[in-house]
C-alpha positions in Angstrom: -11.4 -23.5 -26.6 -11.1 -25.0 -23.2 -13.6 -28.0 -22.6 -16.1 -26.4 -20.5 -17.2 -29.9 -18.4 -14.0 -30.8 -17.8 -12.9 -27.4 -16.4 -16.2 -27.9 -14.1 -15.3 -31.2 -13.0 -11.4 -30.0 -12.1 -13.1 -27.1 -10.4 -15.2 -29.3 -8.2 -12.4 -31.7 -7.6 -9.6 -29.1 -6.3 -12.0 -26.4 -4.5 -12.3 -27.2 -0.8 -15.6 -27.9 0.9 -17.3 -27.2 -3.0 -20.6 -28.5 -3.7 -21.0 -28.8 -7.7 -24.9 -28.9 -7.7 -24.7 -25.5 -5.6 -24.1 -22.1 -6.4 -23.3 -21.7 -2.8 -19.4 -22.0 -1.8 -17.9 -22.1 1.9 -14.4 -21.0 2.6 -13.0 -20.7 5.8 -11.7 -17.0 6.9 -7.8 -16.6 7.2 -6.8 -17.3 10.8 -5.7 -14.3 13.0 -3.8 -15.1 16.2 -6.0 -12.8 18.1 -5.2 -15.1 21.7 -2.0 -15.8 21.3 0.5 -12.8 21.0 3.2 -11.0 22.8 2.3 -8.7 25.6 5.7 -7.2 25.8 5.9 -6.3 22.0 6.8 -2.5 21.5 5.6 -1.3 17.7 7.5 1.8 16.5 6.9 4.9 17.9 7.7 8.4 16.7 10.8 9.4 19.3 10.2 13.2 18.9 7.1 14.0 16.9 7.2 17.2 15.3 5.5 16.5 12.2 2.4 18.4 12.9 4.1 21.5 13.5 6.8 21.4 10.7 3.8 20.4 8.1 1.6 23.3 9.4 4.2 26.0 8.8 4.4 25.0 5.3 0.8 25.5 4.2 1.2 29.0 2.6 4.2 27.3 0.6 2.0 24.3 -0.2 -1.1 26.4 -1.3 1.4 28.6 -3.7 2.6 25.2 -5.1 -1.0 24.3 -5.9 -2.0 27.4 -7.3 1.0 27.9 -9.6 0.8 24.1 -11.1 -3.0 24.8 -11.3 -2.2 28.1 -13.7 0.6 26.3 -15.4 -1.5 23.3 -16.3 -4.8 25.0 -17.6 -6.6 23.3 -14.6 -9.6 25.3 -13.8 -9.9 23.8 -10.1 -7.8 21.8 -7.6 -8.8 20.8 -4.0 -5.8 18.9 -1.8 -5.4 17.7 1.2 -2.5 16.4 3.8 -3.5 13.9 6.4 -1.0 13.1 9.4 -2.2 9.9 11.1 -6.1 10.2 10.5 -6.4 14.2 11.1 -7.1 16.1 7.9 -4.5 18.7 9.1 -3.8 20.9 5.6 -6.3 21.4 3.2 -7.3 24.0 0.5 -8.2 24.8 -2.8 -8.0 26.7 -6.0 -9.9 28.1 -9.3 -13.5 26.6 -10.2 -15.4 23.5 -10.2 -17.9 25.1 -12.9 -16.5 27.5 -15.3 -19.9 28.0 -17.0 -21.9 29.2 -13.2 -18.5 30.6 -11.6 -18.8 27.8 -8.7 -14.9 28.2 -6.5 -13.3 24.8 -5.9 -13.5 23.9 -2.3 -12.7 20.5 0.0 -16.0 19.4 0.0 -16.7 19.8 -3.8 -17.2 16.2 -5.1 -14.3 15.3 -8.0 -14.7 12.3 -9.8 -11.4 10.3 -8.7 -11.3 7.7 -11.7 -8.6 4.7 -10.9 -8.4 5.8 -7.1 -11.6 3.8 -7.0 -9.7 0.4 -7.5 -8.6 0.5 -3.9 -12.4 0.2 -2.5 -12.9 -2.5 -4.8 -9.9 -4.4 -3.5 -10.8 -3.7 -0.2 -14.6 -5.1 -0.6 -12.9 -8.4 -1.9 -11.1 -8.7 1.3 -13.9 -8.2 3.3 -15.8 -11.1 2.0 -12.5 -12.8 2.1 -12.2 -12.2 5.9 -16.0 -13.1 6.1 -14.7 -16.6 4.6 -17.2 -15.9 1.5 -14.4 -16.4 -0.9 -10.5 -16.9 -1.2 -8.2 -15.0 -3.3 -6.7 -18.2 -4.5 -10.3 -19.2 -6.1 -10.7 -18.9 -10.1 -12.6 -16.3 -11.0 -14.7 -18.6 -12.9 -16.4 -19.6 -10.1 -18.0 -16.5 -9.9 -18.2 -15.4 -13.4 -18.9 -18.5 -15.3 -18.2 -17.2 -18.8 -14.7 -16.9 -17.6 -14.5 -21.0 -17.9 -14.5 -21.1 -21.9 -11.6 -18.5 -21.9 -9.4 -18.9 -24.9 -5.6 -18.8 -23.2 -2.6 -17.9 -24.8 -0.8 -21.2 -23.8 -1.7 -24.8 -23.1 -0.7 -24.6 -19.6 -1.4 -21.5 -18.6 -2.9 -21.3 -15.4 -6.6 -20.2 -14.7 -7.0 -16.5 -13.4 -7.6 -16.4 -9.9 -9.2 -13.4 -8.0 -5.6 -12.5 -6.6 -4.4 -12.4 -10.0 -7.1 -9.5 -10.7 -6.3 -7.7 -7.8 -2.7 -7.5 -8.9 -3.1 -6.8 -12.4 -1.6 -10.4 -13.3 -4.3 -11.5 -15.2 -2.6 -11.6 -18.4 -5.4 -9.2 -19.8 -4.0 -6.4 -22.0 -3.6 -2.5 -21.0 -6.8 -0.7 -21.6 -6.3 2.7 -21.1 -7.9 4.7 -22.5 -10.4 2.3 -24.0 -11.3 1.4 -20.4 -12.4 5.1 -19.5 -14.6 5.2 -22.1 -16.9 1.8 -20.7 -17.6 3.3 -17.2 -21.5 3.4 -17.9 -21.5 0.4 -19.8 -24.7 -2.1 -18.3 -23.7 -5.3 -16.3 -24.7 -7.3 -19.4 -21.9 -5.3 -21.7 -19.7 -6.8 -19.5 -20.7 -10.3 -19.3 -21.1 -10.0 -23.3 -17.3 -9.2 -23.3 -16.4 -12.3 -21.5 -18.7 -14.4 -23.3 -17.3 -13.4 -26.6 -14.0 -13.5 -25.5 -11.2 -11.3 -24.1 -7.7 -11.0 -26.1 -4.8 -11.4 -23.8 -1.6 -9.9 -24.1 0.0 -12.4 -21.5 -0.4 -15.8 -19.7 -1.9 -15.2 -16.4 0.2 -14.9 -13.3 2.9 -14.2 -15.7 3.9 -10.3 -15.4 2.1 -7.2 -14.4 0.0 -5.2 -17.2 -2.9 -2.6 -15.9 -5.8 -3.9 -16.7 -9.3 -1.7 -15.9 -11.5 -4.6 -17.0 -9.7 -6.6 -14.5 -11.3 -4.8 -11.8 -14.7 -4.4 -13.8 -14.5 -8.1 -13.3 -13.9 -8.1 -9.3 -17.1 -5.7 -9.0 -18.8 -8.8 -10.8 -17.3 -10.9 -7.9 -18.3 -8.5 -5.5 -22.3 -8.3 -6.4 -22.1 -12.1 -7.1 -20.9 -13.2 -3.5 -22.5 -10.6 -1.4 -26.0 -10.9 -2.9 -25.9 -7.4 -3.7 -24.8 -4.4 -6.0 -20.8 -3.9 -5.7 -21.6 -0.2 -5.1 -24.3 -1.0 -2.4 -21.9 -3.5 -0.9 -18.9 -0.7 -0.8 -21.3 2.0 0.8 -22.5 -0.2 3.4 -19.4 -1.9 4.6 -16.7 0.5 3.8 -18.5 4.4 3.4 -20.6 4.2 6.3 -18.0 2.8 8.8 -15.4 5.0 7.9 -18.2 8.0 7.8 -18.0 8.6 4.3 -21.5 10.4 4.1 -20.5 12.7 0.9 -18.8 10.0 -1.4 -21.2 8.6 -4.5 -21.3 6.2 -7.4 -24.0 8.5 -9.7 -23.5 12.1 -10.5 -26.8 13.0 -10.5 -27.0 12.2 -6.7 -24.5 14.7 -5.7 -26.1 17.9 -4.1 -26.3 20.9 -6.3 -23.6 22.9 -6.3 -20.8 20.2 -5.4 -20.5 18.3 -8.4 -17.5 19.0 -10.4 -17.3 19.5 -13.8 -14.8 18.0 -16.0 -12.8 20.0 -18.8 -10.4 19.3 -21.3 -7.8 22.0 -22.7 -8.4 22.1 -26.4 -7.9 25.6 -28.9 -6.7 27.4 -25.9 -10.0 26.9 -24.1 -12.3 24.9 -21.6 -14.4 22.4 -23.4 -16.8 20.6 -20.9 -16.1 16.9 -21.2 -19.5 14.6 -20.7 -20.1 12.9 -17.4 -20.7 9.3 -17.8 -23.1 7.4 -15.7 -22.3 4.7 -13.4 -22.1 1.2 -14.7 -20.3 -2.3 -14.8 -17.0 -0.7 -15.0 -17.7 2.1 -11.9 -15.4 -0.6 -9.8 -12.8 0.4 -11.7 -12.8 4.4 -11.7 -16.8 5.5 -10.9 -16.5 7.3 -7.4 -17.0 10.8 -6.9 -16.1 12.2 -3.8 -14.6 15.2 -1.5 -11.2 15.8 -0.1 -12.6 15.8 3.1 -14.3 12.3 2.7 -11.3 10.8 1.2 -9.5 11.9 4.1 -10.9 9.6 6.0 -10.2 6.8 3.9 -6.5 8.0 4.0 -6.5 8.2 7.4 -7.6 4.3 8.0 -4.8 3.4 5.7 -2.7 5.1 7.7 -3.5 3.7 11.0 -2.9 0.2 9.7 0.6 1.0 11.1 2.5 0.1 13.0 1.5 -3.7 13.5 0.4 -3.5 17.2 -2.1 -5.1 20.1 -4.7 -2.5 19.8 -8.4 -3.3 19.1 -9.4 -3.4 15.2 -10.7 0.3 13.7 -12.1 -0.4 10.7 -14.3 -1.9 7.9 -11.6 -4.6 7.5 -8.4 -5.9 9.9 -5.2 -3.8 9.9 -3.4 -6.8 8.6 -5.7 -7.2 5.4 -5.2 -3.1 4.6 -1.5 -3.7 5.0 -1.9 -6.7 2.5 -3.5 -4.5 0.3 -0.4 -2.1 0.2 2.1 -4.9 -0.4 3.6 -4.9 -4.0 3.5 -8.3 -6.1 5.9 -8.2 -9.3 7.7 -5.7 -7.7 10.2 -3.8 -10.7 13.3 -2.0 -10.5 13.3 1.2 -12.0 17.4 2.1 -11.8 16.7 5.2 -13.5 14.8 6.5 -10.6 15.0 9.8 -9.0 14.7 11.1 -5.8 12.2 14.4 -4.9 14.8 16.8 -5.8 15.7 14.9 -9.2 19.0 13.3 -8.0 19.6 9.6 -9.5 17.8 7.5 -6.6 17.1 3.6 -8.0 13.3 2.3 -7.1 11.6 -0.8 -6.5 8.0 -0.6 -7.4 5.2 -2.9 -7.6 1.4 -3.3 -7.6 -0.4 -4.8 -5.0 -4.3 -4.9 -3.9 -5.6 -2.0 -5.7 -2.7 0.1 -4.8 1.1 0.8 -6.1 4.0 0.8 -3.6 7.4 2.4 -4.4 10.7 2.1 -2.1 13.4 4.5 -2.8 16.9 3.9 -2.4 17.1 5.9 0.9 14.1 3.2 2.4 11.5 5.8 2.1 8.2 4.1 1.0 5.1 5.4 -0.4 1.8 3.8 -1.2 -0.9 5.3 -3.5 -2.7 5.7 -6.9 -3.7 7.8 -9.6 -6.2 8.6 -11.1 -7.3 9.9 -14.9 -10.6 9.8 -16.7 -11.7 12.6 -19.5 -12.2 15.7 -17.3 -10.5 14.6 -14.3 -6.8 13.8 -12.7 -6.6 12.7 -9.3 -3.7 11.2 -6.8 -3.0 10.6 -3.3 0.3 9.2 -2.1 0.4 8.2 1.7 3.8 6.9 3.7 3.0 4.2 6.1 6.2 5.0 8.5 5.7 8.5 8.5 2.0 8.5 9.2 1.5 11.1 6.4 -0.7 11.1 3.7 -1.3 13.5 0.5 -4.2 13.8 -1.8 -5.4 16.1 -4.9 -8.1 16.1 -7.5 -8.5 18.0 -10.4 -11.0 18.7 -13.1 -8.5 18.7 -16.5 -8.5 15.4 -18.6 -5.6 13.1 -17.5 -3.8 15.8 -15.9 -1.7 15.3 -12.5 -3.5 18.3 -10.0 0.1 18.7 -8.2 3.6 18.9 -8.3 4.3 15.9 -6.8 8.1 16.0 -6.7 8.5 19.2 -5.4 5.5 18.9 -2.4 7.8 15.3 -1.6 11.0 17.5 -1.6 9.3 20.0 0.8 8.3 17.5 3.5 10.9 15.1 3.3 14.0 17.0 2.4 13.4 20.4 3.5 11.7 19.7 6.7 13.3 16.5 6.8 10.3 14.4 8.7 11.6 11.4 10.6 9.8 8.1 10.5 8.8 5.5 13.7 11.8 4.4 15.3 11.5 0.7 16.4 12.0 0.6 20.5 14.9 -2.5 21.6 12.8 -5.2 22.5 13.5 -6.6 26.1 15.2 -9.9 25.0 17.7 -8.1 22.7 18.5 -5.6 25.3 18.9 -8.3 27.9 20.8 -10.4 25.3 23.1 -7.1 24.6 24.2 -6.6 27.8 24.9 -10.4 28.4 27.0 -10.0 25.1 29.1 -6.6 26.3 30.0 -8.5 29.2 31.4 -11.5 27.7 33.5 -9.5 25.0 35.0 -7.6 27.7 35.6 -10.3 30.3 35.0 -14.0 28.8 33.6 -16.4 31.0 32.5 -19.7 30.1 29.7 -19.7 32.7 27.6 -17.1 30.4 28.1 -19.3 27.2 25.4 -21.8 27.4 22.8 -19.2 28.6 23.6 -16.8 25.7 24.8 -18.5 22.8 22.9 -20.6 20.6 24.0 -24.2 20.0 25.2 -23.5 16.2 27.9 -20.6 17.7 30.8 -22.3 18.9 29.7 -25.4 16.3 30.3 -22.9 13.7 33.5 -21.3 14.9 35.7 -22.5 17.9 35.4 -20.6 21.0 39.7 -20.3 20.8 39.2 -18.6 17.5 36.7 -16.3 18.6 37.8 -15.0 21.7 41.4 -14.6 20.0 39.9 -12.1 17.4 37.7 -10.2 19.6 41.0 -10.0 22.1 43.0 -8.3 19.4 40.1 -6.2 18.1 39.7 -5.1 21.7 43.5 -4.1 21.8 43.4 -1.9 18.9 40.2 -0.1 19.9 41.8 0.7 23.1 39.9 1.4 26.7 36.4 0.7 26.1 34.8 4.3 27.5 31.0 3.9 26.1 28.7 1.4 25.1 26.5 2.9 22.4 22.7 2.7 21.8 21.6 -0.6 20.4 19.9 0.0 16.9 17.6 -2.8 16.1 16.7 -4.3 12.7 13.9 -6.0 14.3 12.7 -8.1 17.7 15.7 -10.5 17.1 18.5 -8.5 15.1 20.6 -5.4 15.9 24.0 -3.9 16.1 25.6 -1.4 18.7 29.1 0.2 19.0 31.4 0.0 21.6 33.5 3.3 21.8 37.4 2.8 22.4 40.1 5.5 23.0 41.3 4.6 19.5 38.8 2.9 17.6 35.1 1.9 17.9 33.9 -1.7 18.0 30.7 -2.3 15.7 29.0 -5.4 17.4 25.9 -7.0 15.3 24.2 -10.2 16.3 21.4 -11.9 15.7 19.1 -14.4 17.8 18.0 -17.8 17.3 13.8 -18.8 16.6 13.9 -20.6 19.9 11.4 -19.7 22.3 14.3 -18.5 24.6 15.9 -16.8 21.6 20.0 -17.1 21.7 22.8 -15.6 19.6 23.3 -17.6 16.8 25.4 -15.0 14.9 27.9 -12.4 15.8 29.9 -10.0 13.8 32.5 -7.4 15.0 34.3 -4.9 13.0 36.5 -1.9 13.9 35.5 1.3 12.9 37.7 4.5 13.2 36.5 6.7 16.4 35.2 9.8 15.7 
């Protein structure tokens, strides 16, 4: 058992601007360089934006896929939507949300979305962080005192931080489906659970393991810091700014005819699952919402991309939204497949209430599933494409959509394209200078375009010798190809010759006047 007095003394000594005799803590919100930025920066853009036209063309096919899936899986009702940028472009439904009363599914029907709730709780934590009211590195015991006496697995275990709870690295065991049945427990239940001691499966900060209990604790922290229930804080600071007027915590507040009833498939028939009231575990999975309302939330996540100079446009900063989508403890799935089932390794990790997966072709998806007795839901969005998908169903632990088929339709059949990064002014300028130097030489250019390490790393004589030999093999240069930027200070371009093509790659230094620090030329066969 950890000594509580020693722990509190340690907390007081290590915390910045923390008063031992007070329940108040003062934090400095992370700085954002609002007054110092490049006015010449150009964010990625869609070169030829045909996304909406292409996606609208598959609306009938999408509806058919959803209907077939619901029928094959015995899902009573499904509602779905597809967002482009911040617009709900396509939406639809099939089946029933209340079998006994024969109520049809609709995009305004209120489904319980289970663990899709978690990112709202995470967003509330980040909102409080931006306000300077907590830090992600704070020990969680600062806000839940009962955690100070937790019995860790090892003597050298670090204290659980707020960020550990956010990223599922607290060391708590995976608690599905046990956690699903705790949804309506009162606040005292969670407090007693912690006081009596939680069993650990891992040392904190050691590895990822999914924990509903960790997110229930985050809800408690939101309540403690904000001075109001986490439900009310999220309503005021997230739902209201986003215009989510038909999103609820308590099912008995949903207007008649809109509440979706959950079912399980048993003995070849549908049987109602009892609805659980809201409670201390609601922060991990209690939200009830519609496709129409939830699409506004997805649109806000999409609006965080790309980084740009525009004014902020939502409950939290765009940089904080992007942080939510950034994976921690990423793991390789070497046996992963793409949407069409072909081998495609993936790198996947959990951020703040969201899971991020990058496919072998660079496609990145962010989202979360949700499952409770009576419900199954999912949403995925693709930041670089400005596209988001969501679907809600009312059958226990059952995916509401044929996700792989929909993904194949969007990214392989329609071949949607991501934003492209424009060539920065300095990169274009150095490219023009570099082409001149490659073709003509001239030492007068060198001090202007090359960083101090350039000729120290390899002599001018050797560099020129190799370049001239390569140009001779390439033949007469007929065309200088388009620069393909990797970022603001690195890129490549082709110099097409009669016989072969010279591929030119260079990267610039971090100086205020960036210069070429690395140059790589290679020969490619001409097409």
